[in-house]
C-alpha positions, 0 to 999 in steps of 0.5 A: 427833823426840824430844829427849834430853839428853846428859850426861857422867860415869863412869856416863853413856852417853857418853865421847869421846876421840881414837884414836891412829891416827884414829877416834872412841871412845865409852864406853858406861858403861851399855850393857845388851847389844849383841854380835857381828856380823862383816863383816870379810870385807866390809870390811878391819879398820882399820890400828889397832884398839883393843879396849877394854872398854866402847867403841864404836869407829869405825875410819878405814875406817868400821868400827864396833864395839860391845863388849857388856857383857851376857851372851848367853843365847840371847835374841838381845840380841847382835843386837837391841841393836846394831841400836838403836845402829846405827839412831840412828847411821845406820850401815851394818849390814853394817859393824858388828862387835859383841864380848863385853866382859869384866866391867868395872864401871868402864865399865858398869852393870847388866852382867847378864841377868835379868827380861827387862829388857835391851832395855827398860832399854837402849832410850833410852840406846842410842838416845841414844848412837847419835844423839849419835855421829851428831851429832858426825860431822855437826858434824865434817863441817860444820866440815871442809866449812865448812857448817851442820850442819843442811844435812848428812844421814846415810845408811848410814854416809855423811855427805852435803851435798846442796848441794855434792855432798860425801860422806864415810863416817863413818871419814873424820870420826871423828878430828875428831869425837872432839875436838869437844864433846859436844852437850848435846841430840840429836834421836832419830828418830821411830819412823816413820823407823826402817829397821833397828829393826823389820826381821828380821836374822840372829843375829850368832852363828848361823854360829859356833853351827852350825859349832861355834865355841868360844863357850860356857864348856864350850869354854874351854881354857887351856894347863896347865889342870886339870879339877876336880869337886866332891862335895856331900852326897847329900841336902838337910839334910846336910853333910860330915863326913869323907872318905877319898881314899886309893883315889881319890887313887892313881888315874891323872891325879889331882893332889889331893883336898881340902875347900873352903868356897865361902862362910865361915860368917859371910859375909853373902850378897848377893842371888844368893849362894844355894847348898845346899852350901858345904862340899865335896870337890874333886877335881883331875886331868888330864882329865874322865874321870880325875876322874870315876873318882876321884869314884866311888872317893872314900869320904865320910861325911855327917851331918845338920845342925842348924838354923842362920841365914844373914845376907842382904843383899837389895839393901840390905835386911838380914835373917837367914834361918832354915834348918831342919834335917831331911831333907825330903820332898814329902809333908811339904811338902804337909802344911805348906803346907796348915797354913800356908795357914790362917795367911796374911798379907793383901797386898791387900783391896778392898771386903768380900769376906767379905760377898760370899762370904756372899751369893753365889749360887754359890761356886767354890773350887779348889786348885792345886799344883806340884812343884819344877822343875829347870833342866836347862840343856843346857850343864852348869855350868862355869867356868875360874879361874886365881888367882895371888897377888892376881889372879884370871882367870876365864871362863865362863857366868853371868848376874849377873857384877857381883854374883858378883864381889863375893862372889868378892872377899870369899871370895878376899880379892882386890880387885875391880880385880884380878879379871878375868871373861870372859863366854862365851855361856850354854848355857841359863840363865833363872835357873840361872846367876844363882847362880854359886857354881860360879865361886867354887868354881872360884876357891877350887880354883885358889887351893888348887892354884896352877894354872889349873882348869876346874870342870865339873859332871856332870848329877847334880851340877847336878840334885841341887844345888839352885836349883829352882823352888819347890813352890807351892800356891794356893787360889782362890775366886770368888763369883757373884751370881744373874746370874752376875756375879763379885762376889768373888775370893779368892786364898791362895797360898804355897810353899817358901821363897817364895810366888808371889803378885802381889797387884796383878795381874789380876783385881785391879782388876776385882772390887769385893770382892777378897782376896789373901793369902800365906804361906811354908813354910821349907825347906832345899831351896834355890830360886831364879829359874826362867823367869818366877819365880813367874809360871810357876805363878800364871799357870797356876793363875789362868788355869785357874781363870778358865776354870772360873769363866767356864764356871760363869757360862755365858760364853765364856772370852775374853768373860769376861776382856774383861768384867773388863778393861772393868771394870778400865778403866772403873771400876777398884778400887784404885790399885795395879793393875800392868797396863794393861787396854787393852793386856791386852784388845788381846792377847785380841782379837788372839788371838781374831782370829788363832786364829779363836776364834769359828768354832772349829777342826774336830776340835780341843779349844781352850784359851785363857789370857793373862797380864801379866808382865815388863812385857809381855802374852802369850796363847795359844790351844792346839789339841789332838787326841787320838790313842790316848788321848793329847793331840797339840798341833796348833797354838798361836796366840800374841799378844804386846804387848811394845811395839815389836819390834826384830827380828821374827824373833828375837822370834818365835823367842823366843816359840816357845821359851817356848811349847815350854818351857812345854808341856814343863814343864806336861806333865812337869816334876816333881822330888819329894823323899824324906828330902832326896833328889830322885827324879831325878838325870838325864834317865832319870827327869826327863822333858823334852819331846821333838821329837815332842811339841812343837806341830806349828805355832806362829803368833806375832803382835805387837800393833802399837804405838809403845810402848817395847820391854818384856820378851820372854824370859819372858812367853810361858812362863807363860800356855801352862800355863793354855791347855794345861790348858784345852784338855785339859779340853775334850778329856777333861772333866777339870780339871787342878789339879796339875802336871805334867798327865801326870806 
């Protein structure tokens, strides 16, 4: 067993107090995301129930409830994280209830989702909380039965003293346990003792989802609630000049039309305070249909803006960012990227790459590009707000409530303690809902009309409003000697507003002469997190290029990668390599085995890729056939090392989703601009993958080890771009240097 120290303070994992009606209350001041199970039908609710934010409760009848601080965005932490607590608690899973907590920074830390970190960041603390609660219950039973705590065992929510035959469920000892001192150190289970963690459990919200229960922000409603929409400029690089609401304001059901600012001009923006348009027209009315009609009738004049600067605070790092004027176009971006690539910044240099390239027997150079991508969450952006005096009540879907609350407090002039944000389930996110400017817009509108309001974006509002995956470019060069050994590697990469380079990732550390450079092209088209930020492009480019280098060297693609990883293990270059060569190699070996790579697949064209990101390793083999000149994805074999898998079925589902999402974006994802206007504003022009185009079969395999869990929501997304590109090459002999492949 592992010992873990138990400490108490406001931001520690545990606080204990007695319930008035009996039972134990455990405050998870750091809890990173459990959620809702519902065994009420199997076990009656306690006589007295305390619905307190940020607490684990044990009722006198043995029922256990965990309030979840983190938003649920479909990654299934609402099931997985309570499983971790229940495992160490030795709770009966059928008697665990999990509920969504509101934002409460007094009791919780890291109350957000992003970066595939929820399970990883909460692993030890969740286990320690469960183990500490279990020990308190044991100590209470020992005191009651006048026996040694070491003689008491637990199983499925029961305390057992074998020598006397005495038994009690947790609820019978909870009230006393709450009065006992918290042990300074508790024992955690050995992984081999796990019963719940590592087993497949159903999504605790599954029944509510399939039966249409109101879990999402778009479902949220309050008596007297008005509907609001916004109108933003039709092009990036423009701002509001004036508007005429005489016709629109006279339409039925319209209460008011006015100008709002989501951020003041001198506001110092925090990490996720990103938005293209802060000066907007708001329309408020009785119903969505009436507001939409008024929106069509509204007459608005826009004007181009001049260069300006915005202050930013990147988690304590202050900067002033220059926002250029102009109505930008994708063709212009490509020209600017080509120029910027000539003046890069060196991020890493090993050996003498210039000499290696000069003396090489063969040099391969390829440039890869990708356009902007829109998120296109199925649930449109929305938020409820009711601002009255110095208080604000809000509810809706967002990923970073802790950070958004700070911006909201500043904008409204209302103290944080008077702001109540209720978090609903997200109908899509992966970065889009990190930039919750629509929450602030809703609150400003509510404050103006002095009424409860739900702001709803149309699809066009969302798709044309910014926060895109940036446009990227990367040029790779490889130097081979006369024996076809890779002796030099050079990457030069950048993008609009941000670059995709990770200078210390594979094959860094595996090549003696290595150079990584990057650059940035300023833009007024706002960009932000998109599933597996930056990795979603650079993995595709890197893995496609490595495939081409392997072919030039006359080597099998998997063998070629394994050779490089062996070099990185046995004789690593540099000290900052951010991947484990052994774990990376194990994914490739498992992929080779499960895809039957060496034997091939009759009638199939195969491509492989593997990548490390978000602390996990993932790879795929894509098998395609060609029918009537079009690729048909027959099968995807996926191998993943994300450490210990908490809930295998849920983990498999998450991997499958990442694969389908990646294939769809690789084949079709594209948003281009002409004079600041995106070419698509809805799904009639922005193509998404259809069910008939998804892989006919997906098989997911996990490397078995006892490493602590790592990320899983994003790691399977980036490599499938490259695996698909490499399979397409095998099918038609054409290398794919531009995304989308079929766009």
